[in-house]
N, CA, C and O atoms as a Tinker XYZ file with bonds, in Angstrom:
   460  protein
     1  N     17.195000  -20.564000   29.430000    73     2
     2  CA    15.613000  -20.554000   30.047000    64     1     3
     3  C     15.339000  -19.040000   29.741000    63     2     4     5
     4  O     14.150000  -18.778000   29.563000    81     3
     5  N     16.279000  -17.931000   29.642000    73     3     6
     6  CA    15.730000  -16.639000   29.655000    64     5     7
     7  C     15.467000  -16.354000   28.108000    63     6     8     9
     8  O     14.546000  -15.614000   27.764000    81     7
     9  N     16.339000  -16.992000   27.163000    73     7    10
    10  CA    16.102000  -17.053000   25.768000    64     9    11
    11  C     14.657000  -17.734000   25.509000    63    10    12    13
    12  O     13.856000  -16.944000   25.008000    81    11
    13  N     14.222000  -18.866000   25.714000    73    11    14
    14  CA    13.009000  -19.388000   25.753000    64    13    15
    15  C     11.961000  -18.557000   26.249000    63    14    16    17
    16  O     10.951000  -18.555000   25.546000    81    15
    17  N     11.938000  -17.861000   27.259000    73    15    18
    18  CA    10.927000  -16.967000   27.644000    64    17    19
    19  C     10.972000  -15.751000   26.838000    63    18    20    21
    20  O      9.881000  -15.259000   26.549000    81    19
    21  N     12.038000  -15.172000   26.420000    73    19    22
    22  CA    11.849000  -14.149000   25.477000    64    21    23
    23  C     11.316000  -14.561000   24.045000    63    22    24    25
    24  O     10.455000  -13.896000   23.470000    81    23
    25  N     11.730000  -15.394000   23.652000    73    23    26
    26  CA    10.921000  -16.195000   22.143000    64    25    27
    27  C      9.626000  -16.390000   22.403000    63    26    28    29
    28  O      8.830000  -15.868000   21.622000    81    27
    29  N      9.085000  -17.202000   23.585000    73    27    30
    30  CA     7.775000  -17.088000   23.770000    64    29    31
    31  C      7.011000  -15.995000   23.894000    63    30    32    33
    32  O      5.978000  -15.895000   23.233000    81    31
    33  N      7.442000  -14.954000   24.823000    73    31    34
    34  CA     6.901000  -13.667000   24.758000    64    33    35
    35  C      6.818000  -13.011000   23.442000    63    34    36    37
    36  O      5.729000  -12.531000   23.128000    81    35
    37  N      7.788000  -12.924000   22.646000    73    35    38
    38  CA     7.679000  -12.346000   21.377000    64    37    39
    39  C      6.625000  -13.027000   20.406000    63    38    40    41
    40  O      5.904000  -12.372000   19.654000    81    39
    41  N      6.611000  -14.441000   20.505000    73    39    42
    42  CA     5.525000  -15.082000   19.869000    64    41    43
    43  C      4.137000  -14.750000   20.161000    63    42    44    45
    44  O      3.343000  -14.577000   19.236000    81    43
    45  N      3.801000  -14.653000   21.330000    73    43    46
    46  CA     2.672000  -14.073000   21.958000    64    45    47
    47  C      2.281000  -12.453000   21.507000    63    46    48    49
    48  O      1.136000  -12.102000   21.225000    81    47
    49  N      3.156000  -11.793000   21.503000    73    47    50
    50  CA     3.163000  -10.529000   21.133000    64    49    51
    51  C      2.885000  -10.321000   19.749000    63    50    52    53
    52  O      2.136000   -9.389000   19.456000    81    51
    53  N      3.386000  -11.067000   18.818000    73    51    54
    54  CA     3.163000  -11.014000   17.427000    64    53    55
    55  C      1.929000  -11.395000   16.988000    63    54    56    57
    56  O      1.447000  -10.831000   16.006000    81    55
    57  N      1.283000  -12.346000   17.614000    73    55    58
    58  CA    -0.022000  -12.822000   17.459000    64    57    59
    59  C     -1.077000  -11.872000   17.730000    63    58    60    61
    60  O     -2.167000  -12.035000   17.181000    81    59
    61  N     -0.889000  -10.932000   18.486000    73    59    62
    62  CA    -1.814000   -9.883000   18.924000    64    61    63
    63  C     -1.708000   -8.718000   17.995000    63    62    64    65
    64  O     -0.635000   -8.305000   17.554000    81    63
    65  N     -3.093000   -8.118000   17.673000    73    63    66
    66  CA    -3.007000   -6.845000   16.963000    64    65    67
    67  C     -2.235000   -5.682000   17.910000    63    66    68    69
    68  O     -2.473000   -5.510000   19.105000    81    67
    69  N     -1.302000   -4.955000   17.147000    73    67    70
    70  CA    -1.025000   -3.764000   18.160000    64    69    71
    71  C     -1.668000   -2.476000   17.693000    63    70    72    73
    72  O     -2.255000   -2.461000   16.611000    81    71
    73  N     -1.583000   -1.290000   18.523000    73    71    74
    74  CA    -2.010000   -0.021000   18.331000    64    73    75
    75  C     -1.521000    0.540000   17.090000    63    74    76    77
    76  O     -0.475000    0.066000   16.647000    81    75
    77  N     -2.079000    1.435000   16.475000    73    75    78
    78  CA    -1.678000    2.215000   15.278000    64    77    79
    79  C     -2.129000    1.494000   13.985000    63    78    80    81
    80  O     -2.644000    0.377000   13.937000    81    79
    81  N     -1.882000    2.221000   13.060000    73    79    82
    82  CA    -2.450000    1.842000   11.780000    64    81    83
    83  C     -3.926000    1.831000   11.625000    63    82    84    85
    84  O     -4.675000    2.164000   12.544000    81    83
    85  N     -4.299000    1.484000   10.567000    73    83    86
    86  CA    -5.790000    1.382000   10.205000    64    85    87
    87  C     -6.019000    0.007000   10.013000    63    86    88    89
    88  O     -5.321000   -0.675000    9.263000    81    87
    89  N     -7.091000   -0.483000   10.746000    73    87    90
    90  CA    -7.461000   -1.726000   10.886000    64    89    91
    91  C     -8.495000   -2.259000    9.768000    63    90    92    93
    92  O     -9.392000   -1.532000    9.341000    81    91
    93  N     -8.328000   -3.394000    9.390000    73    91    94
    94  CA    -9.397000   -3.742000    8.248000    64    93    95
    95  C    -10.833000   -3.268000    8.406000    63    94    96    97
    96  O    -11.601000   -2.970000    7.492000    81    95
    97  N    -11.102000   -3.244000    9.883000    73    95    98
    98  CA   -12.666000   -3.116000   10.208000    64    97    99
    99  C    -12.958000   -1.489000   10.045000    63    98   100   101
   100  O    -14.129000   -1.120000    9.948000    81    99
   101  N    -11.979000   -0.614000   10.020000    73    99   102
   102  CA   -12.173000    0.691000    9.814000    64   101   103
   103  C    -11.912000    1.312000    8.483000    63   102   104   105
   104  O    -12.222000    2.470000    8.204000    81   103
   105  N    -11.247000    0.362000    7.573000    73   103   106
   106  CA   -11.208000    0.832000    6.274000    64   105   107
   107  C    -12.343000    0.682000    5.284000    63   106   108   109
   108  O    -13.017000   -0.347000    5.306000    81   107
   109  N    -12.573000    1.575000    4.484000    73   107   110
   110  CA   -13.774000    1.740000    3.698000    64   109   111
   111  C    -13.436000    0.848000    2.662000    63   110   112   113
   112  O    -12.263000    0.848000    2.289000    81   111
   113  N    -14.351000   -0.016000    2.054000    73   111   114
   114  CA   -14.103000   -0.880000    1.001000    64   113   115
   115  C    -15.624000   -0.902000    0.027000    63   114   116   117
   116  O    -16.737000   -1.179000    0.474000    81   115
   117  N    -15.356000   -0.603000   -1.119000    73   115   118
   118  CA   -16.507000   -0.911000   -2.067000    64   117   119
   119  C    -16.004000   -1.136000   -3.311000    63   118   120   121
   120  O    -14.779000   -1.058000   -3.400000    81   119
   121  N    -16.773000   -1.458000   -4.540000    73   119   122
   122  CA   -16.345000   -2.028000   -5.853000    64   121   123
   123  C    -15.678000   -0.702000   -6.643000    63   122   124   125
   124  O    -15.403000   -0.740000   -7.842000    81   123
   125  N    -15.475000    0.382000   -5.861000    73   123   126
   126  CA   -14.914000    1.495000   -6.537000    64   125   127
   127  C    -13.793000    2.292000   -5.820000    63   126   128   129
   128  O    -13.040000    3.123000   -6.326000    81   127
   129  N    -13.841000    1.842000   -4.468000    73   127   130
   130  CA   -12.960000    2.703000   -3.596000    64   129   131
   131  C    -12.669000    1.795000   -2.437000    63   130   132   133
   132  O    -13.476000    0.989000   -1.972000    81   131
   133  N    -11.481000    1.992000   -2.025000    73   131   134
   134  CA   -11.037000    1.290000   -0.617000    64   133   135
   135  C     -9.835000    2.276000    0.140000    63   134   136   137
   136  O     -9.017000    2.995000   -0.433000    81   135
   137  N    -10.005000    2.067000    1.581000    73   135   138
   138  CA    -9.050000    2.774000    2.226000    64   137   139
   139  C     -9.662000    4.226000    2.818000    63   138   140   141
   140  O    -10.701000    4.704000    2.363000    81   139
   141  N     -9.004000    4.769000    3.726000    73   139   142
   142  CA    -9.267000    5.877000    4.455000    64   141   143
   143  C     -8.149000    6.821000    4.538000    63   142   144   145
   144  O     -6.996000    6.392000    4.485000    81   143
   145  N     -8.437000    8.284000    4.687000    73   143   146
   146  CA    -7.216000    8.995000    4.781000    64   145   147
   147  C     -7.261000    9.773000    6.178000    63   146   148   149
   148  O     -8.213000   10.346000    6.707000    81   147
   149  N     -6.079000    9.634000    6.569000    73   147   150
   150  CA    -5.976000   10.383000    7.971000    64   149   151
   151  C     -5.754000   12.045000    7.579000    63   150   152   153
   152  O     -4.801000   12.430000    6.901000    81   151
   153  N     -6.582000   12.757000    8.012000    73   151   154
   154  CA    -6.493000   14.304000    8.100000    64   153   155
   155  C     -5.270000   14.917000    8.543000    63   154   156   157
   156  O     -4.885000   16.015000    8.141000    81   155
   157  N     -4.642000   14.170000    9.405000    73   155   158
   158  CA    -3.426000   14.647000    9.958000    64   157   159
   159  C     -2.211000   14.475000    9.021000    63   158   160   161
   160  O     -1.149000   15.079000    9.171000    81   159
   161  N     -2.468000   13.612000    8.067000    73   159   162
   162  CA    -1.053000   13.279000    7.155000    64   161   163
   163  C     -1.305000   13.944000    5.653000    63   162   164   165
   164  O     -2.388000   14.024000    5.074000    81   163
   165  N     -0.222000   14.325000    5.259000    73   163   166
   166  CA    -0.150000   14.910000    3.816000    64   165   167
   167  C      0.288000   13.841000    2.905000    63   166   168   169
   168  O      1.408000   13.331000    2.884000    81   167
   169  N     -0.859000   13.516000    2.045000    73   167   170
   170  CA    -0.528000   12.406000    1.064000    64   169   171
   171  C     -0.206000   12.739000   -0.096000    63   170   172   173
   172  O     -0.610000   13.818000   -0.529000    81   171
   173  N      0.540000   11.962000   -0.826000    73   171   174
   174  CA     0.939000   12.285000   -2.154000    64   173   175
   175  C     -0.107000   11.371000   -3.173000    63   174   176   177
   176  O     -0.828000   10.467000   -2.752000    81   175
   177  N     -0.039000   11.733000   -4.346000    73   175   178
   178  CA    -1.286000   11.257000   -5.255000    64   177   179
   179  C     -0.636000   10.879000   -6.551000    63   178   180   181
   180  O      0.406000   11.401000   -6.948000    81   179
   181  N     -1.382000    9.828000   -7.275000    73   179   182
   182  CA    -1.120000    9.539000   -8.695000    64   181   183
   183  C     -2.302000    8.801000   -9.162000    63   182   184   185
   184  O     -3.165000    8.218000   -8.507000    81   183
   185  N     -2.149000    8.960000  -10.557000    73   183   186
   186  CA    -3.380000    8.110000  -11.256000    64   185   187
   187  C     -2.751000    7.383000  -12.530000    63   186   188   189
   188  O     -1.872000    7.903000  -13.217000    81   187
   189  N     -3.237000    6.261000  -12.742000    73   187   190
   190  CA    -2.819000    5.395000  -13.797000    64   189   191
   191  C     -3.639000    4.111000  -13.628000    63   190   192   193
   192  O     -4.444000    3.844000  -12.736000    81   191
   193  N     -3.244000    3.348000  -14.718000    73   191   194
   194  CA    -3.703000    1.861000  -14.883000    64   193   195
   195  C     -3.131000    0.742000  -14.047000    63   194   196   197
   196  O     -2.015000    0.296000  -14.311000    81   195
   197  N     -3.869000    0.263000  -13.029000    73   195   198
   198  CA    -3.150000   -0.449000  -11.785000    64   197   199
   199  C     -2.780000   -1.969000  -12.557000    63   198   200   201
   200  O     -3.680000   -2.576000  -13.139000    81   199
   201  N     -1.638000   -2.410000  -12.511000    73   199   202
   202  CA    -1.170000   -3.659000  -12.840000    64   201   203
   203  C     -0.220000   -4.154000  -11.837000    63   202   204   205
   204  O      0.363000   -3.416000  -11.043000    81   203
   205  N     -0.070000   -5.546000  -11.904000    73   203   206
   206  CA     0.764000   -6.278000  -10.810000    64   205   207
   207  C      2.036000   -6.381000  -11.223000    63   206   208   209
   208  O      2.345000   -6.637000  -12.387000    81   207
   209  N      2.985000   -6.155000  -10.125000    73   207   210
   210  CA     4.392000   -6.334000  -10.391000    64   209   211
   211  C      5.079000   -5.239000   -9.900000    63   210   212   213
   212  O      4.658000   -4.117000  -10.182000    81   211
   213  N      6.179000   -5.388000   -9.134000    73   211   214
   214  CA     7.139000   -4.355000   -8.642000    64   213   215
   215  C      8.273000   -4.334000   -9.517000    63   214   216   217
   216  O      8.280000   -4.798000  -10.657000    81   215
   217  N      9.309000   -3.730000   -8.891000    73   215   218
   218  CA    10.606000   -3.645000   -9.547000    64   217   219
   219  C     11.728000   -3.968000   -8.663000    63   218   220   221
   220  O     11.938000   -3.237000   -7.695000    81   219
   221  N     12.504000   -5.032000   -8.901000    73   219   222
   222  CA    13.548000   -5.369000   -7.966000    64   221   223
   223  C     13.360000   -5.464000   -6.525000    63   222   224   225
   224  O     14.067000   -4.877000   -5.706000    81   223
   225  N     12.255000   -6.324000   -6.212000    73   223   226
   226  CA    11.620000   -6.604000   -4.776000    64   225   227
   227  C     10.969000   -5.156000   -4.018000    63   226   228   229
   228  O     10.755000   -4.990000   -2.817000    81   227
   229  N     10.738000   -4.179000   -5.166000    73   227   230
   230  CA    10.278000   -3.085000   -4.387000    64   229   231
   231  C      8.727000   -2.792000   -4.972000    63   230   232   233
   232  O      8.491000   -2.586000   -6.163000    81   231
   233  N      7.939000   -2.808000   -4.138000    73   231   234
   234  CA     6.453000   -2.786000   -4.537000    64   233   235
   235  C      5.943000   -4.147000   -5.030000    63   234   236   237
   236  O      6.713000   -5.078000   -5.266000    81   235
   237  N      4.655000   -4.220000   -5.170000    73   235   238
   238  CA     3.837000   -5.471000   -5.577000    64   237   239
   239  C      3.256000   -5.023000   -6.700000    63   238   240   241
   240  O      3.203000   -5.856000   -7.606000    81   239
   241  N      2.753000   -3.840000   -6.946000    73   239   242
   242  CA     2.092000   -3.408000   -7.971000    64   241   243
   243  C      2.605000   -2.373000   -8.546000    63   242   244   245
   244  O      3.525000   -1.886000   -7.890000    81   243
   245  N      2.283000   -1.648000   -9.882000    73   243   246
   246  CA     2.562000   -0.486000  -10.283000    64   245   247
   247  C      1.506000    0.127000  -11.121000    63   246   248   249
   248  O      0.695000   -0.584000  -11.714000    81   247
   249  N      1.484000    1.408000  -11.193000    73   247   250
   250  CA     0.616000    2.261000  -12.066000    64   249   251
   251  C      1.405000    2.640000  -13.502000    63   250   252   253
   252  O      2.501000    3.196000  -13.565000    81   251
   253  N      0.624000    2.230000  -14.581000    73   251   254
   254  CA     0.926000    2.437000  -15.806000    64   253   255
   255  C      0.426000    3.808000  -16.195000    63   254   256   257
   256  O     -0.745000    4.083000  -16.458000    81   255
   257  N      1.624000    4.769000  -16.201000    73   255   258
   258  CA     1.231000    6.208000  -16.664000    64   257   259
   259  C      1.838000    6.742000  -18.060000    63   258   260   261
   260  O      2.784000    6.187000  -18.619000    81   259
   261  N      1.140000    7.955000  -18.585000    73   259   262
   262  CA     1.904000    8.145000  -19.938000    64   261   263
   263  C      3.364000    8.487000  -19.734000    63   262   264   265
   264  O      3.781000    9.028000  -18.710000    81   263
   265  N      4.124000    8.138000  -20.777000    73   263   266
   266  CA     5.635000    8.446000  -20.503000    64   265   267
   267  C      6.552000    7.279000  -20.435000    63   266   268   269
   268  O      7.775000    7.425000  -20.442000    81   267
   269  N      5.942000    6.069000  -20.368000    73   267   270
   270  CA     6.606000    4.774000  -20.320000    64   269   271
   271  C      6.993000    4.428000  -18.912000    63   270   272   273
   272  O      6.582000    4.955000  -17.877000    81   271
   273  N      7.827000    3.482000  -19.051000    73   271   274
   274  CA     8.381000    2.823000  -17.588000    64   273   275
   275  C      8.954000    3.664000  -16.672000    63   274   276   277
   276  O      8.983000    3.365000  -15.478000    81   275
   277  N      9.475000    4.821000  -17.157000    73   275   278
   278  CA    10.468000    5.544000  -16.079000    64   277   279
   279  C      9.117000    6.531000  -15.371000    63   278   280   281
   280  O      9.362000    7.163000  -14.343000    81   279
   281  N      8.026000    6.586000  -15.857000    73   279   282
   282  CA     6.970000    7.171000  -15.144000    64   281   283
   283  C      6.028000    6.426000  -14.234000    63   282   284   285
   284  O      5.163000    7.008000  -13.580000    81   283
   285  N      6.242000    4.947000  -14.206000    73   283   286
   286  CA     5.566000    4.269000  -13.386000    64   285   287
   287  C      5.615000    4.625000  -11.929000    63   286   288   289
   288  O      6.641000    5.173000  -11.527000    81   287
   289  N      4.625000    4.381000  -11.072000    73   287   290
   290  CA     4.451000    4.530000   -9.671000    64   289   291
   291  C      4.380000    3.090000   -9.241000    63   290   292   293
   292  O      3.446000    2.392000   -9.634000    81   291
   293  N      5.588000    2.471000   -8.227000    73   291   294
   294  CA     5.254000    1.185000   -7.793000    64   293   295
   295  C      4.790000    1.336000   -6.371000    63   294   296   297
   296  O      5.145000    2.144000   -5.513000    81   295
   297  N      4.070000    0.540000   -6.338000    73   295   298
   298  CA     2.971000    0.561000   -5.005000    64   297   299
   299  C      3.027000   -0.730000   -4.130000    63   298   300   301
   300  O      3.398000   -1.821000   -4.565000    81   299
   301  N      2.672000   -0.523000   -3.018000    73   299   302
   302  CA     2.522000   -1.620000   -1.878000    64   301   303
   303  C      1.418000   -0.881000   -0.808000    63   302   304   305
   304  O      1.327000    0.336000   -0.643000    81   303
   305  N      0.720000   -1.771000   -0.221000    73   303   306
   306  CA    -0.238000   -1.265000    0.644000    64   305   307
   307  C     -0.307000   -2.304000    1.940000    63   306   308   309
   308  O     -0.403000   -3.520000    1.773000    81   307
   309  N     -0.252000   -1.731000    3.147000    73   307   310
   310  CA    -0.348000   -2.357000    4.265000    64   309   311
   311  C     -1.870000   -2.545000    4.802000    63   310   312   313
   312  O     -2.168000   -3.232000    5.780000    81   311
   313  N     -2.714000   -1.870000    4.054000    73   311   314
   314  CA    -4.149000   -1.481000    4.487000    64   313   315
   315  C     -5.195000   -2.052000    3.449000    63   314   316   317
   316  O     -6.313000   -2.486000    3.727000    81   315
   317  N     -4.658000   -1.973000    2.290000    73   315   318
   318  CA    -5.655000   -2.448000    0.971000    64   317   319
   319  C     -5.153000   -3.503000    0.275000    63   318   320   321
   320  O     -3.964000   -3.692000    0.019000    81   319
   321  N     -6.240000   -4.308000   -0.081000    73   319   322
   322  CA    -6.037000   -5.356000   -1.177000    64   321   323
   323  C     -6.215000   -4.834000   -2.524000    63   322   324   325
   324  O     -7.338000   -4.701000   -3.010000    81   323
   325  N     -5.069000   -4.513000   -3.187000    73   323   326
   326  CA    -5.057000   -3.746000   -4.414000    64   325   327
   327  C     -5.458000   -4.521000   -5.756000    63   326   328   329
   328  O     -5.614000   -3.999000   -6.860000    81   327
   329  N     -5.604000   -5.997000   -5.401000    73   327   330
   330  CA    -5.813000   -6.823000   -6.365000    64   329   331
   331  C     -7.352000   -6.775000   -6.854000    63   330   332   333
   332  O     -7.756000   -7.212000   -7.932000    81   331
   333  N     -8.105000   -6.180000   -5.886000    73   331   334
   334  CA    -9.447000   -5.896000   -6.368000    64   333   335
   335  C     -9.713000   -4.619000   -7.411000    63   334   336   337
   336  O    -10.811000   -4.407000   -7.925000    81   335
   337  N     -8.604000   -3.857000   -7.622000    73   335   338
   338  CA    -8.688000   -2.781000   -8.636000    64   337   339
   339  C     -7.440000   -2.908000   -9.712000    63   338   340   341
   340  O     -6.890000   -1.881000  -10.110000    81   339
   341  N     -7.030000   -4.176000  -10.152000    73   339   342
   342  CA    -6.255000   -4.654000  -11.175000    64   341   343
   343  C     -7.082000   -4.280000  -12.523000    63   342   344   345
   344  O     -8.272000   -4.501000  -12.749000    81   343
   345  N     -6.108000   -3.645000  -13.362000    73   343   346
   346  CA    -6.469000   -3.185000  -14.772000    64   345   347
   347  C     -7.535000   -2.332000  -14.732000    63   346   348   349
   348  O     -8.386000   -2.421000  -15.618000    81   347
   349  N     -7.662000   -1.355000  -13.683000    73   347   350
   350  CA    -8.535000   -0.490000  -13.726000    64   349   351
   351  C     -7.835000    1.148000  -13.740000    63   350   352   353
   352  O     -6.744000    1.339000  -13.202000    81   351
   353  N     -8.450000    2.057000  -14.285000    73   351   354
   354  CA    -7.799000    3.385000  -14.088000    64   353   355
   355  C     -8.067000    3.867000  -12.756000    63   354   356   357
   356  O     -9.248000    3.916000  -12.411000    81   355
   357  N     -7.163000    4.235000  -11.942000    73   355   358
   358  CA    -7.352000    4.423000  -10.592000    64   357   359
   359  C     -6.586000    5.901000   -9.941000    63   358   360   361
   360  O     -5.594000    6.310000  -10.546000    81   359
   361  N     -6.934000    6.453000   -9.061000    73   359   362
   362  CA    -6.215000    7.316000   -8.292000    64   361   363
   363  C     -5.618000    6.726000   -7.036000    63   362   364   365
   364  O     -6.409000    6.017000   -6.413000    81   363
   365  N     -4.597000    6.831000   -6.595000    73   363   366
   366  CA    -4.177000    6.335000   -5.266000    64   365   367
   367  C     -3.747000    7.596000   -4.515000    63   366   368   369
   368  O     -3.436000    8.646000   -5.078000    81   367
   369  N     -3.758000    7.373000   -3.026000    73   367   370
   370  CA    -3.166000    8.480000   -2.392000    64   369   371
   371  C     -2.343000    7.594000   -1.128000    63   370   372   373
   372  O     -2.721000    6.631000   -0.461000    81   371
   373  N     -1.256000    8.251000   -1.121000    73   371   374
   374  CA    -0.198000    7.240000   -0.069000    64   373   375
   375  C      0.943000    8.101000    0.299000    63   374   376   377
   376  O      1.065000    9.255000   -0.112000    81   375
   377  N      1.835000    7.464000    1.141000    73   375   378
   378  CA     3.023000    8.130000    1.373000    64   377   379
   379  C      4.183000    7.419000    0.738000    63   378   380   381
   380  O      4.292000    6.193000    0.768000    81   379
   381  N      5.100000    8.274000    0.126000    73   379   382
   382  CA     6.262000    8.031000   -0.558000    64   381   383
   383  C      7.188000    7.435000    0.208000    63   382   384   385
   384  O      7.560000    8.008000    1.232000    81   383
   385  N      7.694000    6.242000   -0.139000    73   383   386
   386  CA     8.779000    5.574000    0.466000    64   385   387
   387  C     10.209000    5.735000   -0.123000    63   386   388   389
   388  O     10.356000    6.301000   -1.206000    81   387
   389  N     11.167000    5.288000    0.513000    73   387   390
   390  CA    12.534000    5.423000    0.161000    64   389   391
   391  C     12.762000    4.207000   -0.529000    63   390   392   393
   392  O     12.245000    3.175000   -0.101000    81   391
   393  N     13.662000    4.198000   -1.815000    73   391   394
   394  CA    13.805000    3.107000   -2.607000    64   393   395
   395  C     15.054000    3.302000   -3.324000    63   394   396   397
   396  O     15.655000    4.368000   -3.452000    81   395
   397  N     15.433000    1.977000   -3.852000    73   395   398
   398  CA    16.738000    1.867000   -4.437000    64   397   399
   399  C     16.737000    1.861000   -5.918000    63   398   400   401
   400  O     17.664000    2.336000   -6.574000    81   399
   401  N     15.497000    1.220000   -6.524000    73   399   402
   402  CA    15.370000    0.938000   -7.844000    64   401   403
   403  C     14.189000    1.513000   -8.500000    63   402   404   405
   404  O     14.175000    1.700000   -9.717000    81   403
   405  N     13.139000    1.816000   -7.691000    73   403   406
   406  CA    11.847000    2.438000   -8.137000    64   405   407
   407  C     12.032000    3.829000   -8.265000    63   406   408   409
   408  O     12.560000    4.487000   -7.369000    81   407
   409  N     11.608000    4.349000   -9.384000    73   407   410
   410  CA    11.479000    6.094000   -9.141000    64   409   411
   411  C     10.772000    6.543000   -8.349000    63   410   412   413
   412  O     11.090000    7.592000   -7.790000    81   411
   413  N      9.618000    5.911000   -8.056000    73   411   414
   414  CA     8.688000    6.370000   -7.211000    64   413   415
   415  C      8.131000    5.185000   -6.489000    63   414   416   417
   416  O      7.611000    4.285000   -7.149000    81   415
   417  N      8.208000    5.100000   -4.969000    73   415   418
   418  CA     7.484000    4.014000   -4.597000    64   417   419
   419  C      6.385000    4.488000   -3.356000    63   418   420   421
   420  O      6.708000    5.334000   -2.521000    81   419
   421  N      5.340000    3.965000   -3.362000    73   419   422
   422  CA     4.456000    4.457000   -2.693000    64   421   423
   423  C      3.541000    3.378000   -1.690000    63   422   424   425
   424  O      3.174000    2.304000   -2.168000    81   423
   425  N      3.235000    3.713000   -0.402000    73   423   426
   426  CA     2.560000    2.718000    0.373000    64   425   427
   427  C      1.150000    3.419000    0.352000    63   426   428   429
   428  O      0.990000    4.544000    0.824000    81   427
   429  N      0.168000    2.707000   -0.208000    73   427   430
   430  CA    -1.243000    3.259000   -0.579000    64   429   431
   431  C     -1.931000    3.035000    0.491000    63   430   432   433
   432  O     -1.993000    1.942000    1.055000    81   431
   433  N     -2.691000    4.418000    0.965000    73   431   434
   434  CA    -3.690000    4.430000    1.959000    64   433   435
   435  C     -5.189000    4.202000    1.575000    63   434   436   437
   436  O     -6.071000    3.653000    2.235000    81   435
   437  N     -5.253000    4.890000    0.067000    73   435   438
   438  CA    -6.486000    4.876000   -0.330000    64   437   439
   439  C     -6.460000    4.645000   -2.015000    63   438   440   441
   440  O     -5.610000    5.191000   -2.719000    81   439
   441  N     -7.390000    3.861000   -2.488000    73   439   442
   442  CA    -7.601000    3.807000   -3.896000    64   441   443
   443  C     -8.897000    3.990000   -4.321000    63   442   444   445
   444  O     -9.805000    3.504000   -3.646000    81   443
   445  N     -9.206000    4.781000   -5.606000    73   443   446
   446  CA   -10.475000    4.971000   -6.099000    64   445   447
   447  C    -10.419000    5.036000   -7.676000    63   446   448   449
   448  O     -9.713000    5.797000   -8.338000    81   447
   449  N    -11.430000    3.949000   -8.214000    73   447   450
   450  CA   -11.619000    3.845000   -9.544000    64   449   451
   451  C    -11.781000    5.420000  -10.211000    63   450   452   453
   452  O    -12.306000    6.288000   -9.513000    81   451
   453  N    -11.407000    5.675000  -11.299000    73   451   454
   454  CA   -11.529000    6.943000  -11.854000    64   453   455
   455  C    -12.031000    6.886000  -13.203000    63   454   456   457
   456  O    -11.606000    5.908000  -13.818000    81   455
   457  N    -12.881000    7.713000  -13.910000    73   455   458
   458  CA   -13.419000    7.476000  -15.310000    64   457   459
   459  C    -12.298000    7.488000  -16.270000    63   458   460
   460  O    -12.512000    7.315000  -17.470000    81   459
């Protein structure tokens, strides 16, 4: 009985938005930019052509940069749909994540198309 109550409670909690993070309603989105930056966070930044695909289950996208595959930045985002920026030269801001296979893995908070 206690297990059923615990599972039911977890299911109810999982269905409700929790505090923290950026909600889609507060994320800025346009044809050339998406996301917002928290002034209290120091972000890393990178520029390149956005392509789909991670490396060994790390990231879902990557930035193609000069220097070949060893210079790629592998990306994921919990707040932005990066599909809207595929094949475009972009600058991204985000937080570097620990990885086992990617030379650089970033959780993107903001993306902007660059000339």
